[in-house]
Structures are given as structure tokens and as C-alpha cells.
C-alpha positions as CSV (number, residue, x, y, z in Angstrom):
1,X,-102.8,-166.0,25.5
2,X,-100.8,-164.1,28.1
3,X,-103.9,-162.0,28.8
4,X,-106.0,-165.0,29.7
5,X,-103.3,-166.6,31.9
6,X,-102.6,-163.4,33.9
7,X,-106.4,-162.7,34.3
8,X,-107.1,-166.2,35.7
9,X,-104.0,-166.2,37.8
10,X,-105.0,-162.8,39.3
11,X,-108.5,-164.1,39.9
12,X,-107.1,-167.1,41.8
13,X,-104.9,-164.9,43.9
14,X,-107.8,-162.7,44.8
15,X,-109.8,-165.8,45.8
16,X,-106.9,-167.1,48.0
17,X,-106.6,-163.6,49.6
18,X,-110.3,-163.7,50.5
19,X,-110.0,-167.3,51.9
20,X,-107.0,-166.3,54.0
21,X,-109.0,-163.5,55.7
22,X,-111.4,-166.2,57.1
23,X,-108.9,-168.8,58.3
24,X,-108.9,-168.3,62.0
25,X,-105.8,-170.5,62.7
26,X,-103.7,-168.0,60.8
27,X,-104.5,-165.7,63.7
28,X,-102.7,-162.3,63.5
29,X,-101.3,-163.1,60.0
30,X,-104.7,-163.2,58.3
31,X,-104.7,-159.6,57.0
32,X,-101.1,-159.9,56.1
33,X,-101.7,-162.9,53.8
34,X,-104.7,-161.2,52.3
35,X,-102.7,-158.0,51.5
36,X,-99.9,-160.1,49.9
37,X,-102.5,-162.0,47.8
38,X,-104.1,-158.8,46.6
39,X,-100.7,-157.2,45.8
40,X,-99.7,-160.2,43.8
41,X,-103.0,-160.2,42.0
42,X,-102.5,-156.5,41.1
43,X,-99.0,-157.1,39.9
44,X,-100.0,-160.2,37.8
45,X,-103.1,-158.5,36.2
46,X,-100.9,-155.6,35.0
47,X,-98.2,-157.9,33.5
48,X,-99.6,-157.7,29.9
49,X,-99.9,-153.9,29.7
50,X,-96.3,-153.5,30.9
51,X,-94.4,-156.5,29.4
52,X,-96.0,-156.1,26.0
53,X,-94.9,-152.4,25.8
54,X,-91.5,-152.2,27.5
55,X,-88.4,-154.3,27.9
56,X,-88.2,-156.9,30.6
57,X,-86.3,-154.8,33.2
58,X,-88.3,-151.6,32.7
59,X,-91.6,-153.6,32.8
60,X,-90.5,-155.4,36.0
61,X,-89.7,-152.1,37.8
62,X,-92.6,-150.2,36.3
63,X,-95.2,-152.7,37.3
64,X,-93.7,-152.8,40.9
65,X,-94.0,-149.0,41.1
66,X,-97.5,-149.1,39.7
67,X,-98.5,-151.6,42.4
68,X,-97.2,-149.3,45.1
69,X,-99.1,-146.5,43.6
70,X,-102.3,-148.6,43.8
71,X,-101.8,-148.9,47.5
72,X,-101.3,-145.1,47.9
73,X,-104.3,-144.4,45.6
74,X,-102.0,-142.6,43.2
75,X,-102.5,-144.9,40.2
76,X,-104.9,-143.9,37.3
77,X,-107.3,-146.6,36.3
78,X,-107.9,-145.2,32.8
79,X,-104.2,-145.0,31.8
80,X,-104.2,-148.5,30.4
81,X,-107.8,-148.8,29.3
82,X,-107.0,-147.9,25.6
83,X,-104.2,-150.4,25.5
84,X,-106.4,-153.2,26.8
85,X,-109.1,-152.2,24.3
86,X,-106.6,-152.4,21.4
87,X,-105.1,-155.7,22.6
88,X,-108.2,-157.8,23.1
89,X,-110.4,-158.8,20.2
90,X,-113.9,-158.6,21.7
91,X,-115.8,-156.0,23.7
92,X,-116.7,-158.7,26.3
93,X,-113.1,-159.5,26.9
94,X,-112.2,-155.8,27.3
95,X,-115.1,-155.3,29.8
96,X,-114.1,-158.4,31.9
97,X,-110.4,-157.5,32.0
98,X,-111.2,-153.9,32.9
99,X,-113.5,-155.2,35.6
100,X,-110.5,-157.1,37.0
101,X,-108.3,-154.0,36.9
102,X,-111.0,-152.1,38.8
103,X,-111.2,-154.8,41.4
104,X,-107.6,-154.6,42.3
105,X,-107.7,-150.8,42.3
106,X,-110.4,-151.0,45.0
107,X,-109.4,-154.1,47.0
108,X,-105.7,-153.5,47.4
109,X,-105.9,-150.1,49.2
110,X,-108.7,-151.4,51.4
111,X,-106.9,-154.5,52.5
112,X,-103.7,-152.5,53.0
113,X,-105.5,-150.0,55.2
114,X,-107.1,-152.9,57.3
115,X,-103.6,-154.5,57.7
116,X,-102.1,-151.2,58.7
117,X,-104.9,-150.6,61.3
118,X,-104.4,-154.2,62.7
119,X,-100.6,-153.6,62.9
120,X,-101.1,-150.3,64.8
121,X,-103.5,-152.0,67.2
122,X,-101.0,-154.8,67.7
123,X,-98.3,-152.3,68.4
124,X,-100.6,-150.5,70.9
125,X,-101.3,-153.9,72.5
126,X,-97.5,-154.5,72.9
127,X,-97.1,-151.1,74.4
128,X,-100.0,-151.8,76.9
129,X,-98.5,-155.2,77.8
130,X,-95.1,-153.6,78.2
131,X,-96.6,-151.0,80.6
132,X,-98.6,-153.7,82.4
133,X,-95.5,-155.9,82.7
134,X,-93.6,-153.2,84.7
135,X,-96.4,-152.1,87.0
136,X,-96.4,-153.4,90.6
137,X,-100.1,-153.8,91.1
138,X,-101.9,-157.1,91.2
139,X,-103.6,-158.1,87.9
140,X,-106.7,-160.2,87.2
141,X,-106.7,-162.0,83.9
142,X,-110.0,-163.4,82.4
143,X,-109.8,-166.0,79.7
144,X,-113.1,-164.9,78.1
145,X,-115.7,-162.1,78.2
146,X,-118.9,-163.7,79.3
147,X,-121.6,-163.4,82.0
148,X,-119.5,-165.0,84.7
149,X,-116.3,-163.1,84.1
150,X,-118.2,-159.8,84.0
151,X,-120.0,-160.5,87.3
152,X,-116.8,-161.3,89.1
153,X,-114.8,-158.5,87.4
154,X,-117.4,-155.9,88.4
155,X,-117.4,-157.1,92.0
156,X,-113.6,-157.2,92.1
157,X,-113.5,-153.6,90.8
158,X,-116.0,-152.4,93.3
159,X,-113.7,-153.6,96.1
160,X,-110.4,-152.6,94.4
161,X,-110.1,-149.6,92.1
162,X,-106.3,-149.8,91.6
163,X,-105.6,-153.3,90.4
164,X,-105.2,-154.1,86.6
165,X,-107.7,-156.2,84.7
166,X,-107.2,-157.9,81.4
167,X,-109.8,-159.7,79.3
168,X,-108.7,-161.9,76.5
169,X,-111.0,-161.6,73.4
170,X,-110.6,-162.0,69.6
171,X,-109.5,-158.8,67.8
172,X,-112.7,-158.7,65.8
173,X,-114.7,-158.7,69.1
174,X,-112.4,-156.6,71.3
175,X,-113.5,-153.3,69.6
176,X,-117.1,-154.0,70.8
177,X,-116.3,-153.6,74.5
178,X,-115.9,-149.8,74.9
179,X,-118.5,-149.8,77.7
180,X,-116.7,-152.6,79.5
181,X,-113.4,-150.8,79.2
182,X,-115.0,-147.6,80.5
183,X,-116.8,-149.2,83.5
184,X,-114.0,-151.4,84.7
185,X,-111.0,-149.5,83.5
186,X,-109.7,-152.7,82.0
187,X,-107.8,-153.9,78.9
188,X,-109.2,-156.1,76.2
189,X,-106.6,-157.9,74.1
190,X,-106.3,-160.7,71.6
191,X,-103.8,-162.8,73.5
192,X,-103.3,-166.5,74.3
193,X,-103.6,-167.0,78.1
194,X,-100.8,-169.6,78.0
195,X,-98.4,-167.0,76.6
196,X,-98.8,-164.6,79.5
197,X,-96.7,-166.5,82.0
198,X,-93.3,-165.2,81.0
199,X,-94.6,-161.7,80.3
200,X,-96.2,-161.4,83.8
201,X,-93.6,-163.4,85.7
202,X,-92.8,-160.6,88.1
203,X,-96.4,-159.6,88.9
204,X,-99.0,-161.0,91.3
205,X,-101.5,-162.5,88.9
206,X,-104.9,-164.3,89.3
207,X,-105.9,-166.2,86.2
208,X,-109.6,-166.9,85.8
209,X,-110.3,-169.6,83.3
210,X,-114.0,-169.0,83.0
211,X,-114.8,-169.8,79.4
212,X,-118.1,-171.3,78.6
213,X,-116.2,-174.3,77.2
214,X,-114.9,-176.3,80.2
215,X,-112.5,-178.2,78.0
216,X,-110.9,-174.9,77.0
217,X,-110.6,-173.9,80.6
218,X,-108.8,-177.1,81.5
219,X,-106.4,-176.6,78.5
220,X,-105.7,-173.1,79.6
221,X,-104.9,-174.1,83.1
222,X,-102.7,-177.0,82.0
223,X,-100.8,-174.6,79.7
224,X,-100.3,-172.1,82.5
225,X,-99.0,-174.8,84.8
226,X,-96.8,-176.4,82.2
227,X,-95.2,-173.2,81.0
228,X,-94.8,-171.6,84.5
229,X,-91.3,-170.2,85.1
230,X,-89.3,-172.1,87.7
231,X,-88.8,-169.1,89.9
232,X,-91.8,-166.8,90.4
233,X,-91.2,-164.0,92.9
234,X,-94.9,-163.0,93.0
235,X,-98.0,-165.0,93.9
236,X,-99.8,-166.7,91.0
237,X,-103.2,-168.3,91.3
238,X,-105.5,-170.1,88.8
239,X,-109.2,-170.4,89.1
240,X,-110.5,-173.1,86.8
241,X,-114.2,-173.5,86.0
242,X,-114.9,-177.2,85.6
243,X,-117.2,-179.9,86.8
244,X,-115.4,-182.8,85.1
245,X,-113.9,-185.2,87.6
246,X,-111.1,-186.0,85.2
247,X,-109.9,-182.4,85.5
248,X,-108.5,-183.3,88.9
249,X,-106.6,-186.2,87.6
250,X,-105.0,-184.2,84.8
251,X,-104.1,-181.3,87.2
252,X,-102.4,-183.9,89.5
253,X,-100.3,-185.0,86.6
254,X,-98.4,-181.7,86.3
255,X,-96.2,-179.8,88.7
256,X,-98.2,-177.2,90.5
257,X,-96.1,-174.1,90.7
258,X,-99.2,-172.0,91.2
259,X,-102.1,-172.1,93.6
260,X,-105.0,-173.6,91.8
261,X,-108.7,-173.8,92.7
262,X,-111.4,-175.7,90.8
263,X,-114.7,-173.8,90.4
264,X,-117.4,-176.5,90.4
265,X,-120.6,-174.3,90.5
266,X,-122.9,-177.0,91.7
267,X,-120.5,-178.1,94.5
268,X,-119.9,-174.6,95.6
269,X,-123.7,-173.9,95.8
270,X,-124.2,-177.0,97.9
271,X,-121.2,-176.1,100.2
272,X,-122.5,-172.6,100.8
273,X,-126.0,-173.8,101.5
274,X,-124.9,-176.4,104.0
275,X,-122.7,-173.8,105.7
276,X,-125.4,-171.2,105.8
277,X,-128.2,-173.6,106.8
278,X,-126.4,-176.3,108.8
279,X,-128.0,-179.7,108.9
280,X,-127.9,-180.1,112.7
281,X,-130.0,-177.0,113.2
282,X,-132.9,-178.8,111.5
283,X,-132.3,-182.3,113.0
284,X,-135.1,-183.7,115.2
285,X,-134.8,-186.3,118.0
286,X,-131.2,-187.0,117.2
287,X,-131.9,-187.7,113.5
288,X,-130.9,-185.8,110.4
289,X,-133.1,-187.0,107.5
290,X,-132.3,-185.5,104.2
291,X,-134.5,-185.8,101.0
292,X,-132.9,-184.9,97.6
293,X,-134.8,-184.9,94.4
294,X,-133.5,-185.0,90.8
295,X,-130.4,-186.6,89.4
296,X,-128.6,-183.5,88.0
297,X,-125.0,-182.8,88.8
298,X,-126.2,-180.6,91.7
299,X,-128.2,-183.5,93.1
300,X,-125.2,-185.8,92.9
301,X,-122.9,-183.3,94.5
302,X,-125.6,-182.7,97.2
303,X,-125.8,-186.4,98.1
304,X,-122.0,-186.9,98.3
305,X,-121.5,-183.7,100.4
306,X,-124.4,-184.3,102.7
307,X,-123.1,-187.9,103.3
308,X,-119.9,-186.6,105.0
309,X,-121.2,-183.3,106.3
310,X,-124.0,-185.1,108.2
311,X,-121.6,-187.2,110.3
312,X,-122.3,-185.2,113.4
313,X,-121.8,-186.4,117.0
314,X,-125.2,-187.1,118.6
315,X,-127.1,-187.5,115.3
316,X,-127.9,-190.3,113.0
317,X,-128.0,-189.5,109.3
318,X,-130.3,-190.8,106.6
319,X,-130.4,-189.7,102.9
320,X,-133.0,-190.5,100.3
321,X,-132.6,-189.5,96.7
322,X,-135.6,-189.6,94.3
323,X,-134.9,-189.4,90.5
324,X,-137.2,-189.7,87.6
325,X,-136.4,-192.0,84.7
326,X,-132.7,-192.4,85.8
327,X,-132.6,-196.1,86.7
328,X,-129.4,-196.8,84.7
329,X,-127.7,-193.6,85.8
330,X,-128.5,-194.4,89.5
331,X,-127.0,-197.9,89.1
332,X,-123.8,-196.4,87.6
333,X,-123.6,-193.9,90.4
334,X,-123.9,-196.5,93.1
335,X,-121.2,-198.6,91.4
336,X,-118.9,-195.6,91.3
337,X,-119.2,-195.2,95.1
338,X,-119.6,-198.7,96.4
339,X,-118.9,-198.0,100.1
340,X,-121.6,-195.4,100.3
341,X,-124.3,-197.8,99.1
342,X,-122.9,-201.1,100.6
343,X,-125.6,-201.1,103.3
344,X,-123.6,-199.8,106.3
345,X,-125.1,-196.3,105.8
346,X,-128.7,-195.3,105.6
347,X,-128.4,-193.9,102.1
348,X,-130.9,-194.9,99.4
349,X,-131.6,-193.9,95.8
350,X,-135.0,-194.6,94.1
351,X,-136.1,-194.3,90.5
352,X,-139.7,-193.4,89.6
353,X,-141.5,-193.0,86.4
354,X,-144.8,-191.3,87.3
355,X,-146.0,-188.7,89.7
356,X,-148.1,-191.3,91.5
357,X,-144.9,-193.3,92.1
358,X,-143.2,-190.2,93.4
359,X,-145.9,-189.4,95.9
360,X,-145.9,-193.1,97.1
361,X,-142.1,-192.9,97.6
362,X,-142.3,-189.7,99.5
363,X,-145.1,-191.2,101.8
364,X,-143.1,-194.4,102.3
365,X,-139.6,-193.2,102.7
366,X,-139.6,-189.5,103.4
367,X,-142.1,-188.9,106.1
368,X,-139.4,-188.0,108.6
369,X,-137.4,-185.8,106.3
370,X,-136.3,-182.6,108.1
371,X,-134.1,-181.2,105.3
372,X,-135.2,-181.1,101.7
373,X,-133.0,-180.2,98.6
374,X,-134.8,-179.9,95.3
375,X,-132.1,-180.3,92.5
376,X,-134.3,-181.1,89.5
377,X,-133.5,-179.2,86.3
378,X,-134.3,-175.4,85.9
379,X,-137.6,-176.1,84.2
380,X,-138.9,-178.6,86.8
381,X,-137.4,-177.3,90.1
382,X,-140.2,-174.9,91.0
383,X,-143.0,-177.3,90.3
384,X,-141.2,-180.1,92.1
385,X,-140.6,-178.0,95.2
386,X,-144.2,-176.8,95.3
387,X,-145.5,-180.4,94.8
388,X,-143.2,-181.6,97.7
389,X,-144.5,-178.8,100.0
390,X,-148.1,-180.0,99.4
391,X,-147.2,-183.7,99.8
392,X,-145.2,-183.1,103.0
393,X,-147.9,-181.0,104.6
394,X,-150.5,-183.8,104.2
395,X,-148.3,-186.7,105.3
396,X,-149.1,-186.9,109.0
397,X,-152.6,-185.5,108.8
398,X,-151.9,-182.5,111.1
399,X,-150.7,-180.2,108.3
400,X,-147.7,-179.2,110.4
401,X,-145.1,-181.3,108.7
402,X,-143.1,-178.5,107.1
403,X,-139.4,-179.2,106.8
404,X,-137.3,-176.5,105.0
405,X,-137.2,-176.9,101.3
406,X,-134.2,-175.5,99.4
407,X,-134.4,-175.3,95.6
408,X,-131.3,-175.2,93.4
409,X,-131.9,-172.2,91.0
410,X,-128.8,-170.8,89.3
411,X,-130.5,-168.1,87.2
412,X,-130.5,-164.8,89.1
413,X,-133.8,-163.5,87.6
414,X,-135.5,-166.8,88.4
415,X,-134.0,-166.8,91.9
416,X,-135.6,-163.5,92.7
417,X,-139.0,-164.8,91.6
418,X,-138.6,-168.1,93.5
419,X,-137.6,-166.0,96.6
420,X,-141.2,-164.7,96.6
421,X,-142.2,-168.3,97.6
422,X,-140.5,-167.9,100.9
423,X,-142.4,-167.0,104.1
424,X,-141.8,-163.2,104.5
425,X,-144.8,-162.1,106.5
426,X,-146.2,-164.5,109.2
427,X,-149.7,-163.2,108.3
428,X,-149.2,-164.3,104.7
429,X,-148.2,-167.8,105.6
430,X,-151.4,-169.2,104.0
431,X,-150.0,-167.9,100.7
432,X,-146.4,-169.0,101.1
433,X,-144.7,-172.2,100.0
434,X,-141.6,-171.5,102.2
435,X,-139.2,-172.4,99.5
436,X,-135.6,-171.0,99.8
437,X,-133.6,-170.8,96.5
438,X,-129.8,-171.4,96.6
439,X,-127.0,-171.5,94.1
440,X,-127.7,-168.2,92.2
441,X,-124.7,-167.7,89.9
442,X,-124.2,-164.0,90.7
443,X,-123.7,-164.8,94.4
444,X,-121.0,-167.4,93.5
445,X,-119.0,-165.1,91.3
446,X,-118.1,-162.5,93.9
447,X,-115.1,-161.5,95.9
448,X,-116.6,-163.2,98.9
449,X,-116.4,-166.6,97.2
450,X,-113.7,-166.0,94.5
451,X,-110.9,-165.5,95.4
452,X,-111.7,-164.5,99.0
453,X,-113.7,-167.5,100.1
454,X,-113.3,-167.8,103.9
455,X,-113.8,-171.5,103.6
456,X,-110.8,-171.8,101.3
457,X,-108.7,-169.7,103.6
458,X,-109.9,-171.7,106.6
459,X,-108.9,-174.9,104.7
460,X,-105.3,-173.6,104.5
461,X,-105.3,-172.8,108.2
462,X,-106.6,-176.3,108.9
463,X,-103.8,-177.8,106.8
464,X,-101.3,-175.8,108.8
465,X,-102.6,-177.5,112.0
466,X,-102.1,-180.9,110.3
467,X,-98.6,-179.9,109.3
468,X,-97.8,-178.6,112.8
469,X,-99.1,-181.9,114.3
470,X,-96.9,-184.0,112.1
471,X,-93.8,-181.7,112.1
472,X,-90.9,-182.5,114.4
473,X,-90.0,-178.9,115.2
474,X,-91.2,-175.4,114.5
475,X,-93.5,-175.1,111.6
476,X,-92.2,-173.4,108.5
477,X,-95.4,-171.7,107.3
478,X,-94.1,-170.7,103.8
479,X,-92.9,-174.3,103.0
480,X,-96.2,-175.7,104.4
481,X,-98.3,-173.4,102.2
482,X,-96.2,-174.4,99.1
483,X,-96.8,-178.0,100.0
484,X,-100.5,-177.3,100.3
485,X,-100.6,-175.7,96.8
486,X,-98.7,-178.7,95.3
487,X,-101.1,-181.3,96.9
488,X,-103.2,-183.6,94.9
489,X,-106.8,-182.3,94.5
490,X,-108.4,-184.9,96.8
491,X,-106.1,-183.9,99.7
492,X,-107.1,-180.2,99.2
493,X,-110.7,-181.1,99.1
494,X,-110.2,-183.1,102.3
495,X,-108.8,-180.0,104.0
496,X,-111.8,-178.0,102.8
497,X,-114.1,-180.7,104.1
498,X,-112.4,-180.5,107.5
499,X,-112.7,-176.7,107.6
500,X,-116.4,-176.9,106.6
501,X,-117.1,-179.4,109.3
502,X,-115.8,-177.2,112.1
503,X,-119.1,-175.5,112.5
504,X,-120.9,-178.8,112.7
505,X,-118.7,-180.0,115.5
506,X,-119.3,-176.8,117.4
507,X,-123.0,-177.0,116.8
508,X,-123.2,-180.4,118.4
509,X,-122.0,-178.6,121.6
510,X,-124.4,-175.7,121.2
511,X,-121.5,-173.5,119.9
512,X,-120.6,-171.7,116.7
513,X,-118.0,-169.3,115.5
514,X,-118.1,-165.7,114.2
515,X,-115.7,-162.9,113.1
516,X,-117.9,-160.3,114.9
517,X,-115.4,-158.4,117.2
518,X,-118.2,-157.5,119.6
519,X,-119.2,-161.1,120.2
520,X,-118.5,-162.7,123.5
521,X,-116.1,-165.6,123.1
522,X,-116.0,-168.8,125.0
523,X,-113.1,-171.3,125.5
524,X,-113.6,-174.6,123.7
525,X,-111.4,-176.4,126.2
526,X,-114.1,-175.8,128.8
527,X,-116.5,-178.0,126.8
528,X,-114.1,-180.8,125.8
529,X,-114.6,-183.3,128.6
530,X,-113.0,-186.8,127.9
531,X,-116.4,-188.1,126.8
532,X,-117.1,-185.1,124.5
533,X,-113.6,-185.3,123.0
534,X,-114.0,-189.0,122.3
535,X,-117.4,-188.4,120.7
536,X,-116.1,-185.6,118.5
537,X,-113.0,-187.6,117.5
538,X,-115.2,-190.5,116.4
539,X,-117.4,-188.0,114.4
540,X,-114.2,-186.6,112.8
541,X,-113.1,-190.0,111.8
542,X,-116.5,-190.8,110.4
543,X,-116.6,-187.6,108.4
544,X,-113.1,-188.3,107.0
545,X,-114.1,-191.8,106.1
546,X,-117.3,-191.0,104.4
547,X,-115.6,-188.1,102.6
548,X,-113.0,-190.4,101.0
549,X,-115.8,-192.9,100.2
550,X,-117.7,-190.1,98.5
551,X,-114.7,-189.7,96.3
552,X,-114.7,-193.4,95.3
553,X,-112.1,-194.7,97.8
554,X,-112.4,-198.2,99.2
555,X,-111.0,-200.3,102.1
556,X,-108.2,-202.8,101.3
557,X,-107.6,-205.9,103.3
558,X,-104.4,-205.9,105.5
559,X,-102.9,-208.3,103.0
560,X,-103.7,-206.0,100.1
561,X,-102.2,-203.0,101.9
562,X,-99.0,-204.9,102.6
563,X,-98.8,-206.0,99.0
564,X,-99.2,-202.6,97.3
565,X,-96.7,-201.1,99.8
566,X,-94.2,-203.7,98.8
567,X,-95.0,-203.3,95.0
568,X,-94.0,-199.6,95.0
569,X,-97.1,-198.3,93.4
570,X,-98.0,-196.5,96.7
571,X,-94.4,-195.2,97.2
572,X,-94.3,-197.3,100.3
573,X,-97.2,-195.5,102.0
574,X,-100.1,-197.1,103.7
575,X,-102.6,-195.4,101.3
576,X,-102.6,-196.0,97.6
577,X,-103.9,-193.0,95.7
578,X,-103.6,-194.7,92.3
579,X,-106.1,-197.4,93.3
580,X,-108.0,-195.2,95.8
581,X,-107.4,-197.6,98.7
582,X,-106.9,-196.6,102.3
583,X,-106.7,-199.1,105.2
584,X,-108.2,-196.7,107.7
585,X,-111.6,-196.7,106.0
586,X,-113.1,-198.8,108.7
587,X,-114.9,-198.2,112.0
588,X,-113.2,-196.1,114.6
589,X,-112.7,-199.1,116.9
590,X,-110.9,-201.2,114.2
591,X,-108.2,-198.6,113.3
592,X,-105.8,-199.4,116.2
593,X,-105.6,-203.1,115.2
594,X,-105.2,-202.3,111.5
595,X,-102.5,-199.7,112.2
596,X,-100.6,-202.2,114.4
597,X,-100.7,-204.9,111.7
598,X,-99.2,-202.4,109.2
599,X,-96.5,-201.2,111.7
600,X,-98.0,-197.7,112.1
601,X,-98.9,-195.6,115.0
602,X,-102.6,-195.5,116.1
603,X,-104.0,-192.8,113.8
604,X,-107.1,-192.2,116.1
605,X,-104.8,-190.1,118.3
606,X,-104.6,-187.5,115.6
607,X,-108.4,-187.2,115.4
608,X,-108.6,-186.2,119.0
609,X,-105.6,-183.8,118.6
610,X,-107.2,-182.1,115.6
611,X,-110.5,-181.6,117.4
612,X,-108.8,-180.1,120.4
613,X,-107.0,-177.6,118.1
614,X,-110.1,-176.2,116.5
615,X,-109.3,-173.0,118.3
616,X,-106.0,-172.8,116.4
617,X,-107.7,-173.3,113.1
618,X,-110.1,-170.4,113.8
619,X,-107.7,-168.0,115.5
620,X,-105.6,-167.5,112.4
621,X,-102.5,-168.4,114.4
622,X,-100.3,-168.3,111.3
623,X,-101.9,-165.2,109.7
624,X,-103.4,-167.0,106.7
625,X,-107.1,-166.2,106.7
626,X,-106.7,-162.5,107.6
627,X,-109.6,-163.0,110.1
628,X,-109.8,-164.2,113.6
629,X,-112.9,-166.2,114.5
630,X,-114.3,-166.4,118.0
631,X,-116.1,-169.4,119.3
632,X,-119.4,-168.3,120.7
633,X,-122.4,-169.9,122.4
634,X,-125.5,-170.1,120.2
635,X,-128.6,-168.5,121.7
636,X,-130.9,-171.1,120.0
């Protein structure tokens, strides 16, 4: 009976050892559990040969020594074959039991060797981490090895050969990245990103949460913020890839001891397009008329961004969005941003079902479009852009109606092909669709944009001007930057919006800015007559107002503002972030009266001050951007 019990028990232990090897939540202990299971199985299956021949103590010690000999390949399989053959009654029982003995003779050394290798690799990882902990160079940490992280890492390495790089990958995959290690001189380790805070507390670290799973990225960022040490002598920054609006709310709920930047690919693509190809440069007769197609995330980001970017002095803005089979989604979108679609702005969204309806909408509502953004899905974007080019050419009957068409194409390979649709040679115009792609992913994941985006640096400089305006004495730059990092996300985005809009304000005066040291600079103050300053201040207020409305903010009545101030939910402030209410979301001429009713200073004064200090924002007065921009006169 003991033979059967021990055999079945050993078989069960071997099964459990195999299961343990595939339970991922056991993490680094998987091989250890498997080795222990195999060792117990070897001990149990040899109980009958030992305990039936020797006394209890001798059998106990003897079997233990035999198990150790199995691990070191020093045990003889045939030593106990005769005893098994004599003890069991049938040849089948002998063969099955001997098969079990052979299994433990093979499996136990193999599992032990795998565990030993894993332990050695773990020790090497600890040694690498110890070495990395005490180096003084900056370090870039990537939460996953994928296309985006490799793009950015290779560009970072091309600009900086000395900094350390760490990729976090499962142990079973980390051995497959020999080429990556060689090319980038980086480390690949099986570590949890949240556990690196204490280890790298004394190093300058940039954490890139670039996993394909956006939820995992958010969890990593929250873990880094939650577990951040109270006193960090070196700079820490988190770059979080996420397009989920709730990510901003969750980040605002924790204390931000690190600088954090959300990477919204669609929004970044739109921002860089509108910065590189400014709307006013394509306006006609004082009108900026923008046509957007599709209802992808890129299309929605485009509409919201164009809404506030297009608030330019001397221009009237109209936006038309055309989306196929998205009637319910459009209705929800308009409900989410009620002020944008309340009728006070010339913004319209239309749903269509057939191509004939699309052509009719273009002819009826888009004949004056002078800026076109095609944001349909990857499969439809090229055909939609080409169809639009044909429709727009034929609208006025002169075949000269050719506004610029920009197509959102993230795939680098497809972007190169779409680029062939641009006008390259004027002699080949008859064969060109003049379609400009934007948003290619390999241009976004570069040092130019992450972490070195000049717009992000300019946003910090802009915020310092805000802080200087509101400060009662000399500005403490270090404290002001810490306050900027700790801001809620909508306030950070507001600073970026202000920074982005600087070029548009200058363009309305025939000016621009550049970091070219050879460029001939002009003084902005020479252009800021009282009339111009008032016009730009109004445009700045309109931009700020539409920006907040594009984030879902609304205008409270004076009575509501007094009530929520008294209730405490706004901490006594005139604005209420919790309810997304701000009393200044009204026309420029109404603000003074509303401010007086709430016992505040007229906030329009600050609009004019900020416009007059554009030079401070561009000149890197507080040495934040690392670049000094000159204001120049545009030749066109």
C-alpha cells in the first residue's frame, strides 16, 4: 500500500511543481517553488525503498542524502531497481514505478539548474542596480520594450552617449534583447517600475511609462508619485502615455513630488501641426475657416484645439466637423462641451451616412474652407483626403480652390507614401494631390518633443511671467517651478496653450519668433500701440475663455459664484475646479462688472500685462528654456 500512496503523492507534487512554473504572480519565486516540489517528489518516491530496508532514522537521513545526490547527478538509477522488482507484484507496476524514479532523476537536476541560473541572474541584476544607484549620470527608465520606447531611446542615445538606460522586461524575455543592449548600451531587467523610487532616490531620473496598455501606464505613474520619497535631491520626471481624460483627474488626486507630462499622441500631433503650419498664415479676408473630417480621437482633439488657437486678433473663426455614422457620439460630444456649441461661436458638427451626403455638406458648408484637417481612421484617411481635394477643386468652377489639406497618419511607413501626394515639383502639379501628412509616431517620440519640447519649456517660462505678475516682490524661480509641477493638469495645459498662442499673437502683427542667432530682432514694444494692445488683450481673453470651455468649463451666475465660495468647495476662490465653473468665462467687456460684483480686481488688466511681456516669455529671462528667442518680422 505504501508504494501506491508514495507514487501518487510524488506524482501530485510533480504536477504542482509544473503548475508553479507557469503562475506569473509568483514572480521571481516560480523556479524556487518548482525546485522544492520536484525535491519533495524525489524524496517521497524513494520512501518505500529506504524505509522498508532500514530503521527510521537511517532511512530519513539516507533518503535525504540520496535526494541531494540526485541534484548533483551522483545518484545511480539502477541501485534500487532490483528492490522495486522484488517488492511489487506485477511487471506493469514495476515499469510504472521505475518510470516515476526516472522522471525525478531527470527533472530535479534540470529544475535545480534553472533555479541556480535564475538566482545568478538575479544577483547580477542586484549588482547592476547597486552600480547604477551610485553613478552620478542621469538615467532614463522605460516601463516596456516596444516600438515607441525603442524610437525614443535610440534618439536619446544619439544625442547622449553617457547617460544610463534601463528597460523593464520580464526575465523570460530579457534574454532576447542582446542586440538592443549592444546598440543602446542599456540594461534590461525584470523589475517593477514602482519599486525604483527608493533605489534611485539620489539620481536624476526620467521615467517613461510607454506601455501599450494605457491603464498600466497610469498605474505605474500613480505608484511612482505615491511612493516618491519626501526629499529628493535630484530631478525626477514622469512621462505618461495616456489619452484617457480621467488620467488627469487621478493625477490631480495625489501629491506631485515629480514633474509629470502626459503624452497624448493625437493632441501632440495636432499641437505640432498648428505650430508648424499656423492658422493665420492661411486665413483669407479676415476669416479662418477650418474643415475637420472624421470623429476619431485626433479629430476631437483637433476641433477643441483649433477652437482656442483660432482666437486671433483681426480674424473670425469658423469650424465645421463632418463625421460618418456618428450621430450619437456627436450629440454626446456637444453635451460634454456645452459652451462651444451654444451658438455664440461659429462651430458646427454634421453627421452623414453616404458619400453623396458628404459631398452635399462640403458644397453647402465648406466652400470657404482655407484649412483642412483629415482625421478619419488609418484605412480611410488617404481616400478621404483625395476625395476632398477633388471636391474642393470643383466647388467654385474655377478649379483654383485648393486649401491646404493635412492628413493625420501615425504610421511612419504610410506617412512616407502619403508624402508623395504633396506638391514637390511645380511641373508635376497635375499629378499632385497636395496632401501633407502629420502626426507620424517616429517624429513624436524624439528628443525634440520628449523630453525637450520647446513648447513645454516655453510653457514654464510663461508660467514664471504669471507668477512674477502676481508676486509681491522678487520672484523665487525655484519655488515657482515647484508650484508649476504641483499644479492641476488643466492649469498646466492652460500655460502650454498660452505658450503656443504666442506665435499667433505675433503673426497678427506680421511678426514671428526664432532661435536663429543671425536673425535680425525687432522690439515688440514698437508695435504695441494702445489700439493693438487692447486688441491683443481681447484676443488673449478669448483664447483663454475658449480653452477652458474646450475643457468642459462653464460660466456660473454671480449668485452661484457667491454661493460656492461661501460653501467652501472652491476653497473661497472665485473659480471652482470641482464643478468646472469660472465667472470670467464671458465677453471681455463684461468682466469688469462681474469682478466688481465678486469683490475682485478687474482681471482684464492682466491680459494686457501678459501680452506686453511676451518678450520676457521668449527671452528666457529666468534661464528655463535654455534658448533665447528673438522676435522678427516675417518676410511674407
